[in-house]
C-alpha positions in Angstrom: -27.8 -2.9 0.2 -25.7 0.3 0.3 -23.3 0.8 3.2 -22.7 4.3 4.3 -19.6 5.5 6.1 -19.9 8.8 8.0 -16.9 11.1 8.3 -16.3 13.5 11.2 -13.9 16.4 11.4 -10.6 15.5 13.1 -8.4 18.5 14.0 -4.7 17.9 13.9 -3.4 21.5 14.3 -2.0 20.8 17.8 -0.5 17.5 16.9 1.6 18.0 13.9 5.3 17.3 14.1 6.5 20.0 11.6 9.4 17.6 10.9 11.4 16.9 7.8 12.8 13.4 7.3 16.5 13.0 6.5 19.1 10.3 6.5 21.5 8.3 4.3 21.1 5.4 1.8 23.8 2.8 1.9 24.4 -0.7 0.6 24.9 -3.8 2.8 28.7 -3.0 3.1 27.9 0.5 4.4 28.8 2.3 1.2 26.6 5.2 0.2 24.3 4.8 -2.8 24.2 8.0 -4.8 21.8 7.2 -7.6 18.9 6.1 -5.4 15.3 7.5 -5.3 13.7 7.9 -1.9 10.0 8.2 -1.0 7.8 8.7 2.0 4.2 7.4 2.5 2.6 9.6 5.3 -0.1 7.1 6.3 -2.3 4.9 4.1 -4.5 7.8 3.2 -1.7 10.1 2.0 0.0 10.3 -1.4 3.7 9.4 -1.6 6.2 12.2 -1.6 9.6 11.9 -3.3 12.7 13.3 -1.6 16.1 14.5 -2.8 19.2 12.3 -2.7 22.7 13.9 -2.8 25.9 12.5 -4.3 27.0 11.1 -0.9 23.7 9.2 -0.5 22.3 11.6 2.0 18.6 12.4 1.5 15.9 14.8 2.8 12.1 14.8 2.4 10.3 18.0 3.3 6.9 17.9 5.0 5.0 17.9 8.2 5.1 14.1 9.0 3.3 12.6 12.0 2.2 9.2 13.1 2.9 6.0 11.1 5.2 6.9 8.2 6.9 4.6 5.7 10.2 5.7 4.2 11.7 3.6 1.4 14.2 3.8 -1.4 15.3 2.0 -4.6 18.3 2.3 -6.9 19.6 0.6 -10.1 20.9 -2.9 -9.2 19.2 -2.8 -5.8 15.8 -3.8 -4.5 13.5 -1.7 -2.4 14.5 -1.1 1.2 13.2 1.1 3.9 12.0 1.7 7.4 8.7 2.3 9.2 8.6 5.2 11.6 6.2 6.2 14.3 6.7 10.0 14.7 5.3 11.8 17.7 4.9 15.5 18.1 8.3 17.1 18.7 10.3 14.2 17.2 13.2 14.9 14.9 13.2 12.0 12.4 16.7 12.7 11.1 19.8 10.4 10.8 17.8 7.5 9.3 19.8 4.8 7.6 18.1 2.9 4.7 20.1 -0.2 3.6 19.6 -1.5 0.1 20.3 -5.1 -0.8 21.2 -6.3 -4.3 18.1 -6.9 -6.5 16.4 -10.2 -6.8 13.3 -11.3 -8.6 10.0 -13.2 -8.0 8.1 -15.0 -10.7 4.9 -16.9 -10.8 1.4 -17.4 -12.3 -2.0 -15.9 -11.6 -5.1 -18.2 -12.1 -8.7 -18.2 -11.0 -10.2 -20.8 -8.6 -10.7 -23.2 -11.6 -7.1 -23.0 -12.7 -7.7 -20.7 -15.8 -4.9 -18.2 -16.3 -5.7 -14.5 -15.6 -4.1 -11.7 -17.7 -3.8 -8.2 -16.4 -3.5 -8.9 -12.7 -1.4 -6.1 -11.2 1.0 -6.1 -8.3 -0.3 -3.1 -6.2 1.9 -3.4 -3.1 4.8 -5.3 -1.6 5.5 -5.7 2.1 9.0 -6.6 3.2 8.4 -8.8 6.2 12.0 -9.7 7.0 14.8 -8.8 7.7 13.1 -5.4 8.2 9.4 -4.5 8.0 8.3 -1.9 5.5 5.4 -1.6 3.0 6.0 -0.4 -0.5 2.7 1.1 -1.9 3.4 0.4 -5.6 0.0 1.7 -6.7 1.0 5.2 -5.3 4.3 5.2 -7.2 2.9 5.2 -10.7 2.7 9.0 -10.6 6.4 8.9 -10.1 7.0 6.8 -13.2 7.3 3.4 -11.6 5.3 0.8 -13.5 3.2 -1.9 -11.9 4.2 -5.5 -12.8 1.2 -7.4 -14.2 0.4 -10.9 -15.5 0.7 -11.5 -19.2 -1.6 -13.4 -21.6 -0.3 -16.7 -20.1 -0.9 -15.5 -16.5 2.9 -15.2 -15.9 4.3 -12.3 -13.9 7.9 -11.2 -13.0 8.8 -8.8 -10.2 12.3 -7.4 -10.6 12.9 -4.9 -7.8 12.7 -7.1 -4.6 15.8 -7.2 -2.2 17.8 -10.4 -2.0 17.3 -12.6 1.1 14.0 -10.9 2.0 10.7 -12.4 2.9 7.7 -10.7 1.2 4.0 -10.3 1.1 2.5 -9.6 -2.3 -0.9 -8.1 -3.1 -2.5 -8.3 -6.6 -5.7 -6.7 -7.9 -7.8 -7.1 -11.1 -11.0 -5.3 -12.0 -12.9 -8.6 -12.3 -11.6 -10.2 -9.2 -11.2 -9.6 -5.4 -7.8 -8.4 -4.3 -5.5 -11.3 -3.3 -2.6 -11.3 -0.9 0.0 -14.0 -0.5 2.4 -14.2 2.5 5.9 -15.5 3.2 7.2 -15.3 -0.4 11.0 -15.6 -0.5 13.0 -13.4 -2.8 14.2 -15.5 -5.7 11.0 -17.7 -5.8 10.3 -18.9 -9.4 6.9 -20.6 -9.1 4.6 -18.5 -6.9 0.9 -19.3 -7.4 -1.7 -16.6 -7.0 -5.3 -17.7 -7.0 -7.9 -15.0 -7.5 -11.6 -15.2 -6.8 -14.5 -13.3 -8.3 -15.6 -12.1 -4.9 -18.5 -9.7 -4.1 -18.9 -6.1 -5.3 -19.3 -4.0 -2.2 -20.7 -0.5 -2.9 -21.3 2.4 -0.5 -21.2 6.1 0.1 -19.1 8.4 2.3 -20.9 11.4 3.7 -20.2 14.2 6.3 -21.9 13.5 9.6 -24.9 15.7 10.4 -25.2 17.0 6.8 -25.4 13.9 4.6 -23.2 15.8 2.1 -21.2 13.4 0.0 -17.4 13.4 0.3 -15.5 13.0 -3.0 -11.9 11.8 -3.2 -12.1 10.1 0.2 -10.0 7.0 0.7 -12.0 4.0 1.9 -10.1 1.1 3.5 -11.5 -2.4 4.1 -9.3 -4.5 6.4 -10.0 -8.2 6.5 -10.6 -9.4 10.1 -9.2 -12.8 9.2 -5.5 -13.6 8.6 -3.5 -12.4 6.7 -5.5 -9.2 7.6 -4.9 -7.6 4.2 -6.4 -4.2 3.3 -8.3 -3.2 0.2 -8.6 0.4 -0.9 -11.0 2.5 -2.9 -11.5 6.2 -3.7 -14.9 7.9 -3.8 -16.2 9.6 -6.9 -17.9 13.0 -7.1 -21.1 11.6 -5.5 -19.1 10.1 -2.5 -19.7 6.6 -3.9 -17.1 3.8 -3.7 -16.9 0.2 -4.7 -14.6 -2.7 -3.9 -14.4 -6.4 -4.9 -14.0 -8.5 -1.7 -13.9 -12.2 -0.9 -16.6 -13.2 1.6 -15.6 -12.5 5.2 -15.7 -9.9 7.9 -14.2 -6.5 7.1 -13.5 -3.3 9.1 -14.1 -0.2 7.1 -12.8 3.3 7.6 -12.6 6.4 5.5 -10.1 9.3 5.3 -10.4 12.7 3.6 -8.7 16.1 3.9 -9.1 17.1 7.5 -11.7 14.3 8.2 -11.8 10.7 9.4 -14.6 8.3 10.1 -15.0 7.8 13.8 -13.8 4.3 14.5 -14.0 1.1 12.4 -17.3 0.0 10.9 -17.9 -3.7 10.6 -19.3 -5.1 7.4 -20.1 -8.8 6.9 -19.6 -9.8 3.3 -21.7 -12.9 3.1 -21.2 -13.9 -0.5 -25.0 -14.8 -0.9 -25.3 -12.2 -3.6 -22.8 -11.0 -6.2 -23.3 -7.4 -5.0 -23.8 -5.9 -1.6 
């Protein structure tokens, strides 16, 4: 069965904020951090943008940002830190303070449901749940030279850029397994267990409503309707076709492309009765 997601045109010309983002990066004592890098994620469908950081820790990121936006930074000896903003038309998102905590690590093992170790499982995102809430889309940072941690031949992984005293959610992916998220991981944990499942290959196509023309390079999101409500991503090819590996369950699909969004959330029940749906 091939699912089809239809995109409609969504006009944003009257809603853009035309706002740069600026602020300062400091440590937990309030001292400026000069050698930091700062990024913004303008929504889950947007690519990350890197800003400029001055010697006094002040930064600026140029762009027309609107809606839900994540701003985050990292520096040598510090873990990721940031803030999540909801920018309305006319807002001036300046004077933001990002506080970086000293770096900590998380270590663990990735196995399948039978306990066999899995090599090559990649950490694709981190969500800092406490003391602040911000998502770090690691898979989007590879184009900025940041490598994704992955499990080795013995299934072991080590994550070295998490902030001390934070509570985290981690998301791993692997081409042969469904994405797996684990919640409430404390910074400094040494024995995290990630269990991945083969899942179901879900394939579909994104087209333009009324024309059936395929949409290439569209971002497709599949949000699990059950806790922890994690979201899987895919990008359509030149024929508008996408595929995902998902665990059985109920998912809410949506697609984004340049100037277009699918109207509402489309429910898909992944039954697990067949290896492909």
